[in-house]
N, CA, C and O atoms as CSV, one atom per row, in Angstrom:
chain,resi,resn,atom,element,x,y,z
A,1,MET,N,N,115.444,101.267,149.297
A,1,MET,CA,C,114.146,101.233,149.625
A,1,MET,C,C,113.327,101.417,148.490
A,1,MET,O,O,113.652,102.132,147.542
A,2,THR,N,N,112.434,100.883,148.557
A,2,THR,CA,C,111.242,100.577,147.202
A,2,THR,C,C,109.958,101.777,147.436
A,2,THR,O,O,109.403,101.935,148.523
A,3,THR,N,N,109.762,102.241,146.701
A,3,THR,CA,C,108.211,103.068,146.974
A,3,THR,C,C,107.492,102.109,146.183
A,3,THR,O,O,107.845,101.507,145.169
A,4,PRO,N,N,106.136,102.070,147.006
A,4,PRO,CA,C,104.642,101.360,146.414
A,4,PRO,C,C,104.624,101.238,145.390
A,4,PRO,O,O,104.748,100.094,144.954
A,5,THR,N,N,104.469,102.289,144.525
A,5,THR,CA,C,104.304,102.786,143.249
A,5,THR,C,C,104.883,102.840,142.188
A,5,THR,O,O,104.349,103.172,141.130
A,6,LEU,N,N,106.303,102.452,142.362
A,6,LEU,CA,C,107.276,102.449,141.439
A,6,LEU,C,C,107.467,100.915,141.254
A,6,LEU,O,O,107.092,100.097,142.095
A,7,CYS,N,N,108.182,100.542,139.896
A,7,CYS,CA,C,108.517,98.884,139.601
A,7,CYS,C,C,109.562,99.059,140.381
A,7,CYS,O,O,110.165,100.130,140.447
A,8,PRO,N,N,109.919,97.838,141.153
A,8,PRO,CA,C,111.648,97.824,141.817
A,8,PRO,C,C,112.419,96.975,141.023
A,8,PRO,O,O,113.462,96.522,141.495
A,9,ALA,N,N,111.949,96.590,139.497
A,9,ALA,CA,C,112.932,96.355,138.295
A,9,ALA,C,C,113.757,97.354,137.510
A,9,ALA,O,O,114.877,97.374,137.000
A,10,CYS,N,N,112.503,98.349,137.657
A,10,CYS,CA,C,113.170,99.448,136.443
A,10,CYS,C,C,113.120,100.888,137.029
A,10,CYS,O,O,113.920,101.697,136.560
A,11,GLY,N,N,111.994,101.420,138.314
A,11,GLY,CA,C,111.783,102.605,138.727
A,11,GLY,C,C,110.670,102.710,138.332
A,11,GLY,O,O,109.802,103.100,139.113
A,12,ALA,N,N,110.328,102.364,136.871
A,12,ALA,CA,C,108.965,103.426,136.451
A,12,ALA,C,C,107.727,102.950,137.123
A,12,ALA,O,O,107.627,101.994,137.891
A,13,ARG,N,N,106.833,103.735,136.730
A,13,ARG,CA,C,104.925,103.513,137.661
A,13,ARG,C,C,104.523,102.129,137.393
A,13,ARG,O,O,104.672,101.718,136.242
A,14,ASN,N,N,103.958,101.228,138.427
A,14,ASN,CA,C,103.977,100.190,138.567
A,14,ASN,C,C,102.604,100.185,137.786
A,14,ASN,O,O,102.206,99.323,137.002
A,15,ASP,N,N,101.977,101.344,138.179
A,15,ASP,CA,C,100.105,101.493,137.921
A,15,ASP,C,C,99.178,100.420,138.906
A,15,ASP,O,O,98.261,99.643,138.640
A,16,CYS,N,N,99.765,100.717,139.945
A,16,CYS,CA,C,99.275,99.576,141.383
A,16,CYS,C,C,97.881,100.296,141.685
A,16,CYS,O,O,97.979,101.362,142.293
A,17,THR,N,N,97.137,100.046,141.487
A,17,THR,CA,C,95.718,100.751,142.380
A,17,THR,C,C,96.090,100.459,143.667
A,17,THR,O,O,96.285,101.546,144.210
A,18,LEU,N,N,96.321,99.449,144.548
A,18,LEU,CA,C,96.279,99.146,145.502
A,18,LEU,C,C,97.748,100.210,146.501
A,18,LEU,O,O,98.044,100.505,147.659
A,19,ALA,N,N,98.087,100.357,145.556
A,19,ALA,CA,C,99.622,101.315,146.232
A,19,ALA,C,C,99.090,102.646,146.287
A,19,ALA,O,O,99.506,103.253,147.274
A,20,ASP,N,N,98.323,103.293,145.569
A,20,ASP,CA,C,97.405,104.250,145.323
A,20,ASP,C,C,95.729,104.589,146.257
A,20,ASP,O,O,94.598,104.200,145.967
A,21,PRO,N,N,96.350,105.713,147.771
A,21,PRO,CA,C,94.815,105.576,148.403
A,21,PRO,C,C,94.090,105.976,147.588
A,21,PRO,O,O,92.970,105.871,148.087
A,22,ARG,N,N,94.011,106.361,146.673
A,22,ARG,CA,C,92.560,107.056,145.794
A,22,ARG,C,C,92.197,105.851,145.004
A,22,ARG,O,O,91.022,105.917,144.644
A,23,THR,N,N,92.654,105.043,144.710
A,23,THR,CA,C,92.323,103.842,143.741
A,23,THR,C,C,92.526,102.346,144.398
A,23,THR,O,O,92.595,101.323,143.717
A,24,ALA,N,N,92.610,102.386,145.827
A,24,ALA,CA,C,92.443,101.402,146.556
A,24,ALA,C,C,91.546,100.486,146.687
A,24,ALA,O,O,91.896,99.388,147.119
A,25,ASP,N,N,90.565,100.664,146.439
A,25,ASP,CA,C,89.210,99.913,146.269
A,25,ASP,C,C,88.918,99.131,145.248
A,25,ASP,O,O,87.930,98.440,144.999
A,26,ARG,N,N,90.176,99.384,144.538
A,26,ARG,CA,C,89.810,99.052,143.103
A,26,ARG,C,C,90.740,97.679,142.897
A,26,ARG,O,O,91.671,97.524,143.687
A,27,ALA,N,N,90.480,96.529,141.702
A,27,ALA,CA,C,91.654,95.457,141.697
A,27,ALA,C,C,92.595,95.983,140.599
A,27,ALA,O,O,92.377,96.656,139.592
A,28,CYS,N,N,93.821,95.406,141.175
A,28,CYS,CA,C,95.121,96.236,140.484
A,28,CYS,C,C,94.930,95.126,138.961
A,28,CYS,O,O,94.467,93.992,138.838
A,29,TRP,N,N,95.566,96.153,137.925
A,29,TRP,CA,C,95.713,95.146,136.632
A,29,TRP,C,C,96.052,93.503,137.009
A,29,TRP,O,O,95.389,92.469,136.925
A,30,CYS,N,N,97.467,93.832,137.478
A,30,CYS,CA,C,97.656,92.443,138.022
A,30,CYS,C,C,97.020,91.318,138.223
A,30,CYS,O,O,97.592,90.270,137.922
A,31,TYR,N,N,95.800,91.296,138.734
A,31,TYR,CA,C,94.586,90.539,139.298
A,31,TYR,C,C,94.194,89.748,137.108
A,31,TYR,O,O,93.779,88.828,136.403
A,32,SER,N,N,94.451,90.337,137.138
A,32,SER,CA,C,93.309,90.071,135.315
A,32,SER,C,C,95.000,89.398,134.106
A,32,SER,O,O,94.832,89.478,132.889
A,33,VAL,N,N,96.150,88.928,134.539
A,33,VAL,CA,C,96.520,88.469,134.230
A,33,VAL,C,C,97.941,87.316,134.762
A,33,VAL,O,O,98.265,87.557,135.925
A,34,THR,N,N,98.698,86.276,134.166
A,34,THR,CA,C,99.219,85.299,134.776
A,34,THR,C,C,100.758,86.137,134.389
A,34,THR,O,O,101.133,86.506,133.276
A,35,ILE,N,N,101.283,86.244,135.371
A,35,ILE,CA,C,102.841,86.539,135.278
A,35,ILE,C,C,103.570,85.451,135.610
A,35,ILE,O,O,103.371,85.091,136.771
A,36,ASP,N,N,104.571,84.612,134.823
A,36,ASP,CA,C,104.944,83.921,134.664
A,36,ASP,C,C,105.965,84.104,136.046
A,36,ASP,O,O,106.510,85.141,136.421
A,37,PRO,N,N,106.026,82.845,136.617
A,37,PRO,CA,C,106.677,82.588,137.986
A,37,PRO,C,C,108.597,82.555,137.584
A,37,PRO,O,O,109.410,82.449,138.502
A,38,LYS,N,N,108.985,82.653,136.278
A,38,LYS,CA,C,110.267,82.946,136.258
A,38,LYS,C,C,110.841,84.376,136.295
A,38,LYS,O,O,112.000,84.516,136.686
A,39,VAL,N,N,110.114,85.450,135.916
A,39,VAL,CA,C,110.067,86.323,135.950
A,39,VAL,C,C,110.004,87.470,137.374
A,39,VAL,O,O,110.482,88.601,137.461
A,40,LEU,N,N,109.259,86.705,138.340
A,40,LEU,CA,C,109.873,86.976,139.695
A,40,LEU,C,C,110.722,86.308,140.289
A,40,LEU,O,O,111.049,86.806,141.366
A,41,GLU,N,N,111.188,85.433,140.043
A,41,GLU,CA,C,112.010,84.525,140.554
A,41,GLU,C,C,113.584,85.093,139.867
A,41,GLU,O,O,114.740,84.742,140.099
A,42,ALA,N,N,113.261,85.657,139.354
A,42,ALA,CA,C,114.708,86.466,138.713
A,42,ALA,C,C,114.655,87.969,139.444
A,42,ALA,O,O,115.654,88.612,139.122
A,43,LEU,N,N,113.767,88.704,140.338
A,43,LEU,CA,C,113.891,89.675,141.059
A,43,LEU,C,C,114.898,89.070,141.920
A,43,LEU,O,O,114.848,87.918,142.351
A,44,PRO,N,N,116.011,90.108,142.186
A,44,PRO,CA,C,116.881,89.656,143.680
A,44,PRO,C,C,115.741,89.476,144.932
A,44,PRO,O,O,114.579,89.852,144.777
A,45,MET,N,N,116.252,88.816,146.266
A,45,MET,CA,C,115.794,88.454,147.049
A,45,MET,C,C,114.852,90.297,147.567
A,45,MET,O,O,113.676,90.639,147.696
A,46,GLU,N,N,116.152,90.972,147.704
A,46,GLU,CA,C,115.510,91.820,148.577
A,46,GLU,C,C,114.404,92.859,147.740
A,46,GLU,O,O,113.910,93.830,148.314
A,47,LEU,N,N,114.140,92.569,146.531
A,47,LEU,CA,C,113.095,93.448,145.718
A,47,LEU,C,C,112.151,92.776,145.894
A,47,LEU,O,O,111.309,93.665,146.020
A,48,ARG,N,N,111.378,91.450,146.054
A,48,ARG,CA,C,110.650,90.794,145.909
A,48,ARG,C,C,109.626,91.059,147.049
A,48,ARG,O,O,110.135,91.316,148.140
A,49,ASN,N,N,108.283,91.040,146.983
A,49,ASN,CA,C,107.050,91.621,147.818
A,49,ASN,C,C,107.494,92.598,148.377
A,49,ASN,O,O,107.814,92.489,149.560
A,50,LYS,N,N,107.619,93.620,147.819
A,50,LYS,CA,C,108.082,94.863,148.213
A,50,LYS,C,C,106.740,96.067,147.453
A,50,LYS,O,O,105.848,96.772,147.925
A,51,ALA,N,N,107.236,95.778,146.142
A,51,ALA,CA,C,106.323,96.806,145.274
A,51,ALA,C,C,105.602,95.740,143.771
A,51,ALA,O,O,106.157,94.697,143.427
A,52,CYS,N,N,104.671,96.137,143.257
A,52,CYS,CA,C,104.106,95.546,141.860
A,52,CYS,C,C,105.496,95.814,141.219
A,52,CYS,O,O,106.356,96.644,141.516
A,53,LEU,N,N,105.444,94.555,139.938
A,53,LEU,CA,C,106.562,94.831,138.761
A,53,LEU,C,C,105.449,96.090,137.659
A,53,LEU,O,O,104.253,96.242,137.907
A,54,CYS,N,N,106.216,96.888,136.433
A,54,CYS,CA,C,105.212,97.326,135.727
A,54,CYS,C,C,104.689,96.594,134.885
A,54,CYS,O,O,105.282,95.516,134.868
A,55,PRO,N,N,103.895,96.634,134.194
A,55,PRO,CA,C,103.327,95.385,133.205
A,55,PRO,C,C,104.490,95.017,131.923
A,55,PRO,O,O,104.419,93.926,131.357
A,56,ARG,N,N,105.619,96.103,131.512
A,56,ARG,CA,C,106.457,95.694,130.734
A,56,ARG,C,C,107.461,94.733,131.603
A,56,ARG,O,O,107.769,93.680,131.046
A,57,CYS,N,N,108.013,94.980,132.922
A,57,CYS,CA,C,108.553,94.126,133.645
A,57,CYS,C,C,108.342,93.145,133.826
A,57,CYS,O,O,109.144,92.237,134.038
A,58,ALA,N,N,106.554,93.080,133.759
A,58,ALA,CA,C,106.156,91.722,134.403
A,58,ALA,C,C,106.096,90.803,133.237
A,58,ALA,O,O,105.999,89.587,133.406
A,59,GLN,N,N,106.159,91.408,131.930
A,59,GLN,CA,C,105.792,90.492,130.571
A,59,GLN,C,C,104.593,90.529,129.973
A,59,GLN,O,O,104.476,90.137,128.812
A,60,VAL,N,N,103.623,90.969,130.630
A,60,VAL,CA,C,102.810,90.706,130.433
A,60,VAL,C,C,101.650,92.277,129.373
A,60,VAL,O,O,100.443,92.350,129.607
A,61,ASP,N,N,101.917,92.673,128.969
A,61,ASP,CA,C,101.690,94.035,128.577
A,61,ASP,C,C,100.603,93.292,127.014
A,61,ASP,O,O,99.653,93.875,126.490
A,62,ALA,N,N,101.192,91.837,126.591
A,62,ALA,CA,C,100.273,91.239,125.285
A,62,ALA,C,C,99.504,91.090,126.214
A,62,ALA,O,O,98.607,91.785,125.736
A,63,GLN,N,N,99.011,90.686,127.362
A,63,GLN,CA,C,97.462,90.174,127.938
A,63,GLN,C,C,96.852,91.336,128.259
A,63,GLN,O,O,95.628,91.235,128.184
A,64,LEU,N,N,97.324,92.633,128.659
A,64,LEU,CA,C,96.751,93.430,129.039
A,64,LEU,C,C,95.893,93.876,127.513
A,64,LEU,O,O,94.740,94.306,127.506
A,65,ARG,N,N,96.588,93.702,126.498
A,65,ARG,CA,C,96.197,94.338,124.958
A,65,ARG,C,C,95.157,93.017,124.994
A,65,ARG,O,O,94.946,92.787,123.803
A,66,GLY,N,N,94.719,92.446,125.463
A,66,GLY,CA,C,93.501,91.127,124.959
A,66,GLY,C,C,94.324,90.343,123.804
A,66,GLY,O,O,93.606,89.768,122.986
A,67,ALA,N,N,95.982,90.215,123.580
A,67,ALA,CA,C,96.388,89.362,122.886
A,67,ALA,C,C,96.670,88.240,123.467
A,67,ALA,O,O,96.827,88.303,124.687
A,68,GLU,N,N,96.813,86.957,122.828
A,68,GLU,CA,C,97.201,85.544,123.521
A,68,GLU,C,C,99.012,86.240,123.786
A,68,GLU,O,O,99.639,86.936,122.987
A,69,PRO,N,N,99.483,85.736,125.192
A,69,PRO,CA,C,100.256,85.015,125.709
A,69,PRO,C,C,101.219,84.810,125.118
A,69,PRO,O,O,101.088,83.650,124.728
A,70,GLN,N,N,102.244,85.222,124.739
A,70,GLN,CA,C,103.511,84.253,123.767
A,70,GLN,C,C,104.059,83.470,124.773
A,70,GLN,O,O,104.960,82.672,124.512
């Protein structure tokens, strides 16, 4: 079973604002980044579309820091 506030890949907090009722009215961090489709495709089917990845597993740390993606 997946938990909406945890990354389905590693189990760490995913910081999804939509999963937290206190911040559900705010845009999630993932709206401001581009996640490589290959990252999502690498997830097993049973983990897809259940919960947000964390920034590390989504491989977008550099984008969130304002750096150019590598």
